[in-house]
C-alpha positions as CSV (number, residue, x, y, z in Angstrom):
1,M,-49.9,5.6,39.1
2,T,-49.2,3.8,36.1
3,S,-45.9,3.1,35.7
4,R,-43.7,4.7,32.3
5,T,-40.8,2.8,30.6
6,P,-38.0,5.1,29.6
7,P,-37.6,5.5,26.0
8,S,-35.3,3.8,24.3
9,D,-32.0,5.5,22.6
10,P,-33.0,5.6,18.7
11,R,-29.3,6.3,18.2
12,P,-26.8,3.5,16.9
13,P,-24.7,1.9,18.9
14,K,-21.3,3.9,19.3
15,I,-18.9,3.0,16.8
16,R,-15.3,1.0,18.0
17,L,-12.5,2.3,16.0
18,F,-9.4,-0.5,15.7
19,S,-11.6,-3.3,17.4
20,R,-10.3,-6.3,16.2
21,S,-12.0,-8.2,13.2
22,S,-13.6,-11.2,12.5
23,W,-11.0,-14.6,12.7
24,P,-11.1,-15.9,9.0
25,E,-9.8,-11.8,8.4
26,A,-7.4,-11.9,11.1
27,R,-5.7,-14.9,9.6
28,H,-5.8,-13.3,6.2
29,L,-4.5,-10.4,7.4
30,A,-1.5,-12.2,9.6
31,D,-0.5,-14.2,6.3
32,V,-0.2,-10.9,4.0
33,L,1.8,-9.0,7.0
34,R,4.1,-12.4,7.5
35,T,4.5,-12.2,3.4
36,E,5.1,-8.3,3.6
37,T,7.7,-7.9,6.5
38,V,9.8,-10.5,4.9
39,G,9.5,-8.1,1.4
40,G,9.9,-5.1,3.5
41,A,13.5,-6.6,4.7
42,L,14.2,-7.7,0.9
43,L,13.3,-3.9,0.1
44,L,15.2,-2.3,2.6
45,A,18.1,-4.7,2.1
46,G,18.0,-3.6,-2.1
47,A,17.7,-0.5,-1.2
48,V,21.1,-0.3,1.4
49,I,22.9,-2.1,-2.0
50,A,21.7,0.1,-4.1
51,L,23.1,3.0,-2.1
52,L,26.1,1.8,-1.4
53,W,26.9,0.7,-4.7
54,A,25.6,3.9,-6.0
55,N,28.5,5.7,-3.7
56,S,31.5,3.4,-4.0
57,P,34.0,3.4,-6.4
58,W,32.2,1.3,-8.8
59,S,29.1,3.7,-9.0
60,D,29.9,3.8,-12.7
61,S,28.8,0.1,-13.5
62,Y,25.7,1.0,-11.4
63,T,24.5,4.0,-13.9
64,R,25.5,1.5,-16.8
65,L,23.5,-1.6,-15.2
66,G,20.5,0.5,-15.1
67,E,20.4,2.3,-18.8
68,V,21.1,-1.6,-20.5
69,V,19.1,-2.0,-23.2
70,P,17.9,-5.8,-23.1
71,W,16.4,-5.3,-26.6
72,P,16.8,-2.5,-28.6
73,G,15.0,-1.6,-31.3
74,A,12.0,-3.7,-29.8
75,P,8.5,-2.3,-31.4
76,W,5.4,-1.0,-29.1
77,H,8.6,1.5,-27.7
78,L,9.3,-1.5,-25.8
79,D,13.4,-1.0,-25.9
80,L,13.5,0.1,-22.5
81,D,16.5,-0.1,-20.2
82,L,16.7,-2.1,-17.1
83,A,15.9,0.3,-14.7
84,T,12.3,1.3,-16.6
85,W,11.5,-1.9,-16.9
86,A,11.7,-2.9,-13.3
87,A,9.6,-0.1,-12.5
88,D,7.1,-0.3,-15.4
89,G,7.1,-4.3,-15.8
90,L,8.1,-5.6,-12.3
91,L,5.9,-3.1,-11.0
92,A,2.6,-4.2,-12.7
93,I,3.2,-7.7,-10.8
94,F,3.0,-5.5,-7.8
95,F,0.4,-3.4,-8.4
96,F,-1.6,-6.6,-9.4
97,V,-1.5,-7.9,-6.3
98,V,-2.6,-4.5,-4.9
99,G,-6.1,-4.7,-7.5
100,L,-6.2,-8.7,-6.0
101,E,-6.2,-7.1,-2.4
102,L,-9.0,-3.8,-3.2
103,K,-10.8,-6.0,-4.7
104,R,-11.0,-8.7,-1.9
105,E,-10.8,-5.4,0.7
106,F,-14.3,-4.2,-1.5
107,V,-16.5,-7.7,-2.0
108,A,-15.3,-9.5,1.9
109,G,-12.9,-7.5,3.8
110,D,-13.6,-4.5,6.1
111,L,-14.5,-2.1,3.2
112,R,-17.0,-3.6,2.3
113,D,-18.7,-2.3,5.5
114,P,-19.5,1.5,5.4
115,R,-19.0,2.0,8.8
116,R,-15.6,0.2,9.0
117,A,-14.4,1.7,5.8
118,A,-15.2,5.2,7.0
119,L,-12.1,5.1,9.2
120,P,-9.3,4.0,6.6
121,V,-10.8,6.0,3.7
122,A,-11.2,9.0,5.9
123,A,-7.7,8.8,7.5
124,A,-6.0,7.9,4.0
125,L,-7.5,11.3,2.6
126,G,-6.3,12.8,5.1
127,G,-3.2,11.4,5.2
128,M,-3.0,12.0,1.0
129,L,-4.1,15.8,0.9
130,L,-2.3,17.5,3.8
131,P,1.0,16.2,2.2
132,A,-0.2,17.4,-0.9
133,L,-1.2,21.0,0.2
134,I,2.5,21.3,2.3
135,Y,4.7,20.0,-1.0
136,V,3.0,22.4,-2.6
137,A,3.1,24.9,-0.3
138,V,7.1,24.9,0.0
139,V,7.4,24.4,-3.8
140,L,4.9,28.0,-4.5
141,S,7.0,30.2,-1.1
142,A,10.2,28.8,-3.1
143,G,8.9,29.8,-6.2
144,G,7.2,27.2,-8.2
145,E,9.8,25.0,-9.6
146,G,9.0,21.5,-8.8
147,L,5.2,21.3,-8.4
148,R,4.6,18.5,-11.1
149,G,5.9,16.4,-8.0
150,W,3.0,17.3,-5.5
151,A,2.0,13.3,-5.3
152,I,5.5,12.0,-4.2
153,P,4.6,12.1,-0.6
154,T,1.1,11.4,-0.4
155,A,2.1,7.2,-0.7
156,T,2.7,4.9,2.5
157,D,5.1,2.0,1.9
158,I,3.3,-1.0,3.7
159,A,6.6,-3.6,3.4
160,F,8.4,-0.9,4.3
161,A,6.3,0.0,7.6
162,L,6.2,-3.9,8.3
163,A,9.9,-4.0,8.3
164,V,10.4,-1.3,10.5
165,L,8.1,-2.9,12.8
166,A,9.5,-6.1,12.6
167,V,12.7,-4.3,13.8
168,V,11.6,-3.2,16.5
169,S,9.6,-5.9,17.3
170,S,6.3,-4.5,17.6
171,H,3.3,-6.6,19.1
172,L,0.9,-4.4,17.8
173,P,-2.8,-5.4,18.4
174,Q,-4.7,-7.4,15.5
175,G,-6.9,-3.6,15.0
176,L,-4.1,-1.5,14.3
177,R,-2.5,-4.0,12.1
178,A,-5.7,-4.0,10.1
179,F,-5.6,-0.6,10.1
180,L,-2.2,0.0,9.0
181,L,-2.7,-2.4,5.9
182,T,-6.3,-1.2,5.0
183,L,-4.9,2.6,5.1
184,A,-2.4,1.5,2.8
185,V,-4.6,-0.7,0.5
186,V,-6.9,2.7,0.1
187,D,-3.9,4.4,0.0
188,D,-2.5,2.5,-2.9
189,L,-6.0,2.7,-4.9
190,F,-5.7,7.1,-4.7
191,A,-2.3,6.8,-5.9
192,I,-3.0,4.4,-9.0
193,T,-6.0,7.2,-9.4
194,I,-3.5,9.8,-9.5
195,I,-0.8,8.3,-11.7
196,A,-3.6,7.2,-14.0
197,I,-4.9,10.9,-14.3
198,F,-1.8,12.9,-13.9
199,Y,1.1,11.4,-15.1
200,T,-0.2,10.4,-18.3
201,A,2.0,11.4,-21.0
202,D,1.4,11.3,-25.0
203,F,-2.1,9.9,-24.6
204,Q,-3.1,7.2,-27.6
205,L,-6.8,6.1,-27.6
206,V,-6.3,3.1,-29.7
207,P,-4.0,1.6,-28.2
208,L,-6.3,2.2,-25.0
209,L,-8.7,0.8,-26.4
210,A,-7.4,-2.1,-27.8
211,A,-5.9,-3.0,-24.1
212,L,-9.8,-3.5,-23.0
213,A,-10.0,-6.6,-25.2
214,P,-7.1,-8.5,-23.0
215,I,-8.3,-7.8,-20.0
216,G,-11.6,-8.4,-21.2
217,L,-11.0,-11.9,-21.7
218,F,-8.6,-12.1,-18.8
219,A,-12.0,-11.6,-17.1
220,V,-14.0,-14.2,-18.6
221,L,-11.4,-16.9,-17.8
222,V,-11.3,-15.8,-14.2
223,Q,-15.2,-15.4,-13.7
224,R,-15.3,-19.4,-15.2
225,G,-12.6,-20.3,-12.8
226,R,-10.1,-21.1,-15.7
227,T,-6.5,-20.9,-14.1
228,W,-4.5,-21.9,-17.5
229,W,-1.4,-20.1,-17.4
230,W,-0.9,-20.4,-20.9
231,A,-3.7,-18.4,-21.4
232,L,-4.0,-15.9,-18.9
233,I,0.2,-14.9,-18.6
234,P,0.1,-13.8,-22.5
235,L,-2.9,-12.2,-22.0
236,A,-1.3,-10.0,-18.9
237,I,1.4,-9.4,-21.3
238,A,-0.9,-8.1,-23.9
239,A,-2.6,-5.5,-21.7
240,W,0.9,-4.3,-20.3
241,T,2.0,-4.1,-23.8
242,L,-0.9,-1.7,-25.3
243,M,-1.4,-0.1,-22.0
244,H,2.3,1.3,-22.2
245,A,2.0,2.2,-26.0
246,S,-1.4,4.5,-24.8
247,G,0.3,6.3,-22.4
248,V,-0.9,5.5,-19.4
249,H,1.5,4.2,-17.2
250,A,1.4,0.0,-17.5
251,T,1.2,-0.5,-14.1
252,V,-2.4,0.9,-14.3
253,A,-2.8,-2.8,-16.3
254,G,-2.0,-4.9,-13.3
255,V,-4.3,-3.1,-11.2
256,L,-7.3,-3.5,-13.7
257,L,-6.7,-7.4,-14.0
258,G,-6.8,-7.8,-10.6
259,F,-9.7,-6.0,-10.3
260,T,-11.0,-8.6,-12.7
261,V,-10.7,-11.5,-10.2
262,P,-13.9,-12.9,-8.2
263,V,-13.2,-13.4,-4.8
264,L,-16.0,-15.3,-3.5
265,A,-16.1,-19.3,-3.8
266,R,-17.9,-19.8,-6.6
267,R,-21.3,-21.7,-5.0
268,P,-22.0,-25.5,-4.9
269,A,-24.0,-26.9,-7.0
270,G,-26.2,-28.3,-4.6
271,G,-27.1,-24.0,-3.8
272,D,-25.5,-24.1,-0.6
273,Q,-25.0,-20.4,1.0
274,S,-22.6,-20.8,3.5
275,A,-19.9,-19.7,1.4
276,T,-21.3,-16.7,0.0
277,G,-24.0,-15.1,2.4
278,D,-22.9,-12.4,3.8
279,A,-22.1,-13.4,7.1
280,G,-19.5,-15.5,5.7
281,A,-18.0,-13.2,2.9
282,G,-15.1,-13.1,5.0
283,A,-14.6,-16.6,5.1
284,A,-15.6,-17.0,1.7
285,G,-12.7,-14.6,0.5
286,E,-10.3,-16.8,1.5
287,G,-11.3,-19.8,-1.0
288,G,-11.9,-17.6,-3.9
289,L,-9.9,-17.3,-6.6
290,A,-8.3,-13.7,-5.4
291,A,-7.6,-15.0,-2.5
292,R,-5.6,-17.9,-4.5
293,L,-3.9,-15.6,-7.2
294,E,-3.0,-13.7,-4.3
295,H,-1.3,-16.3,-2.2
296,R,0.9,-17.3,-5.6
297,W,1.8,-13.8,-6.6
298,R,2.5,-11.8,-3.4
299,P,5.9,-13.8,-2.6
300,V,6.4,-12.9,-6.1
301,S,6.1,-9.0,-5.5
302,A,7.1,-8.9,-1.9
303,G,10.2,-11.1,-2.9
304,F,11.2,-10.1,-5.9
305,A,9.6,-7.4,-8.3
306,V,9.8,-4.8,-5.0
307,P,13.1,-5.1,-4.3
308,I,14.6,-5.3,-7.5
309,F,12.8,-1.9,-8.3
310,A,14.3,-1.0,-5.0
311,L,17.7,-1.8,-6.7
312,F,17.4,0.3,-9.5
313,A,15.3,3.6,-7.9
314,A,17.0,4.0,-4.5
315,G,20.9,4.7,-6.0
316,V,21.5,8.1,-5.3
317,T,24.9,9.1,-5.8
318,L,25.8,11.7,-2.5
319,R,29.5,12.0,-3.2
320,G,31.0,15.2,-4.6
321,T,27.4,16.4,-2.9
322,D,27.0,19.7,-1.0
323,L,24.7,18.1,1.6
324,G,24.4,21.8,3.0
325,A,22.4,22.7,-0.7
326,L,20.7,19.4,-0.9
327,L,19.1,20.0,2.7
328,S,18.3,23.8,1.7
329,D,16.4,22.5,-2.0
330,P,12.7,23.5,-1.8
331,I,11.9,20.0,-3.3
332,V,13.8,18.1,-0.4
333,I,12.1,20.1,2.5
334,A,8.8,20.2,0.5
335,I,8.8,15.7,0.6
336,V,10.7,15.5,3.8
337,G,8.0,17.9,5.8
338,A,5.1,16.8,3.9
339,L,6.1,13.0,4.7
340,V,7.2,13.7,8.3
341,F,4.3,15.8,9.5
342,G,2.2,16.0,6.5
343,K,1.4,12.1,7.1
344,S,1.1,12.2,10.7
345,I,-1.0,15.3,11.3
346,G,-3.4,14.1,8.5
347,I,-4.3,10.5,9.5
348,F,-4.5,11.6,13.3
349,G,-6.1,14.5,12.5
350,S,-8.4,12.6,10.3
351,T,-9.6,10.2,12.3
352,Y,-10.0,12.4,15.7
353,L,-11.7,14.3,13.6
354,L,-14.5,10.9,12.9
355,A,-14.2,10.3,16.5
356,R,-14.8,13.6,17.4
357,F,-17.8,14.2,15.0
358,T,-19.6,11.0,15.4
359,R,-20.2,8.5,18.0
360,A,-17.2,6.3,17.2
361,E,-14.6,5.6,20.0
362,L,-11.0,4.1,20.7
363,D,-11.3,0.4,21.2
364,E,-10.9,-0.2,25.3
365,D,-6.9,-2.0,24.3
366,I,-6.2,1.4,22.1
367,T,-5.0,4.8,22.9
368,W,-4.3,7.9,21.0
369,A,-0.7,7.4,21.1
370,D,-0.9,4.2,19.6
371,L,-2.8,6.1,16.8
372,L,0.1,8.6,16.5
373,G,2.9,6.3,16.1
374,I,0.8,4.5,13.4
375,A,0.0,8.1,11.7
376,L,4.2,8.7,12.2
377,L,4.8,4.9,10.2
378,A,2.4,6.0,7.7
379,G,5.0,8.4,6.3
380,V,7.6,5.5,5.5
381,G,7.5,6.6,1.1
382,F,9.3,4.8,-0.9
383,T,8.2,2.4,-3.7
384,V,5.2,4.3,-5.1
385,S,6.8,8.0,-4.0
386,L,10.4,6.9,-6.1
387,L,7.8,5.5,-9.2
388,I,5.7,9.0,-8.9
389,G,9.1,11.1,-8.5
390,D,10.5,9.2,-12.2
391,L,7.2,9.9,-13.4
392,A,7.4,14.0,-12.3
393,F,10.6,15.1,-13.2
394,G,12.1,11.9,-15.3
395,A,14.7,9.1,-14.4
396,G,17.8,10.3,-14.0
397,S,17.9,13.9,-13.5
398,T,18.7,16.3,-11.2
399,A,15.5,16.9,-9.7
400,D,14.8,12.8,-9.6
401,D,18.1,12.5,-7.4
402,R,16.8,15.2,-5.3
403,V,13.7,13.5,-5.0
404,K,15.3,9.8,-3.5
405,A,17.3,11.5,-1.1
406,A,14.0,13.4,0.6
407,V,12.3,10.4,0.4
408,L,15.2,8.1,1.9
409,L,15.5,10.7,4.4
410,G,11.4,11.4,5.0
411,S,11.1,8.0,5.2
412,V,14.0,7.1,8.0
413,I,12.6,9.9,10.0
414,S,9.3,8.7,10.0
415,A,10.5,5.6,10.4
416,G,12.7,6.9,14.0
417,L,9.7,8.7,15.3
418,A,6.8,6.4,15.1
419,A,9.2,3.6,16.6
420,A,10.5,5.7,19.7
421,V,6.5,6.4,20.3
422,L,5.6,2.5,19.8
423,T,8.0,0.7,21.9
424,R,7.0,3.0,24.5
425,R,4.3,0.5,24.8
426,N,5.2,-2.7,23.8
427,A,5.0,-4.2,26.8
428,V,1.1,-3.5,27.0
429,Y,0.8,-4.8,22.7
430,R,2.9,-8.0,23.9
431,R,0.2,-8.6,26.7
432,V,-2.6,-7.7,24.3
433,A,-1.1,-10.3,21.6
434,E,-0.8,-13.0,24.0
435,R,-4.2,-12.5,24.6
436,E,-5.4,-12.2,21.1
437,R,-3.3,-16.1,20.6
438,L,-4.9,-17.6,23.6
439,D,-6.9,-20.7,22.7
440,A,-7.9,-22.9,25.7
441,D,-10.6,-25.2,24.1
442,G,-7.8,-26.0,21.5
443,D,-10.2,-25.8,18.7
444,G,-8.0,-23.6,16.3
445,V,-9.6,-20.4,16.9
446,P,-8.4,-18.1,19.5
447,D,-11.0,-17.5,22.5
448,V,-11.1,-13.7,21.5
449,Y,-12.5,-14.5,18.3
450,Q,-15.5,-16.4,19.7
451,H,-15.9,-14.8,23.2
452,P,-15.3,-11.1,22.6
453,D,-15.7,-10.4,26.0
454,A,-12.7,-13.2,27.0
455,R,-9.7,-11.6,28.9
């Protein structure tokens, strides 16, 4: 008798959800999270100051400050008050950094691999569709007033979320932190698309086409490695101005400018492929112009632009407000329910379905309870949610004040629930974090990134 070799399994290997990424990617992630955590603390400080100021005996001065027009009669409809400059101007810096991060993720990060990208993309879609559906269902059941705000609860604020993690001292494994950041990046991409398509007012084609000229010149300079600030900054301002005049929200210009910046390091003259090959894409991303600009502008975004926006945007006055009427308002119920339940169920459910109908399985250090904590944390919506609220109902309107109160309430509830879930496993996270930092051979690279089976 002849022995028969059992046939090999033709199916592809199982996908490991929330597995540890490469060391260059992990190092980049640590730098981003460090900056965003500090920025999140400043964002919280700005929001608290705004709330206290708006509900103090000096609330009139808070309102008057936001209404100050620094240069009245300016051309191109630029006679904007300070609150609008904070939303349209300073947030352009935030969206420029988002554009840089998106480009890096698609070229050198996890999103360049379709197998790894499937998880955050599916989770982001689930975490946006279900909140929007919950909002629409609640508002329609109450008569349909306020439908224009359907996109308010779809965005996750990564800085706010990371500030919550810092407060509860959670030592999340690197795979979960990478998932949270990538989820927020994809979430921002969808939010930008929603703003550009659904919240464009008084569209003007000529200024929009004209904006392509400074964006194109900006692209030519950065692609050639020219980082002349005296050229790039005026071109960025011109692109922002023309985009604003077109009726498309001006912050979209920041994203487009970020997309033009090259990610991979320029090939050396000798033709060395080590920095440009696919295997080294993550490391190459560290040396590219996008990484350098992100390193320069992310602290400005997280440490100045977003906190100042929070200072002007979060000041909802509750003095003399009937809290019962506020909490029973359909818009408030819709936003709070969508942030707390829609985000968590959408993200958790889409991830579970992905694992259920594919060969994917959780990484051995991760449990479904961990994912629930992250899904709840994603219900923290602030910067983009408040921006969409302004666009949907008009800054300073009665509906806009209800939106601010609802976003703050929903975010606080989501943060509290996430903290309760995540702190239960903090001891486990701490042991995983210690293992991920262990460098027994002293070569500067933790052992788990060189020997994945290291314990």
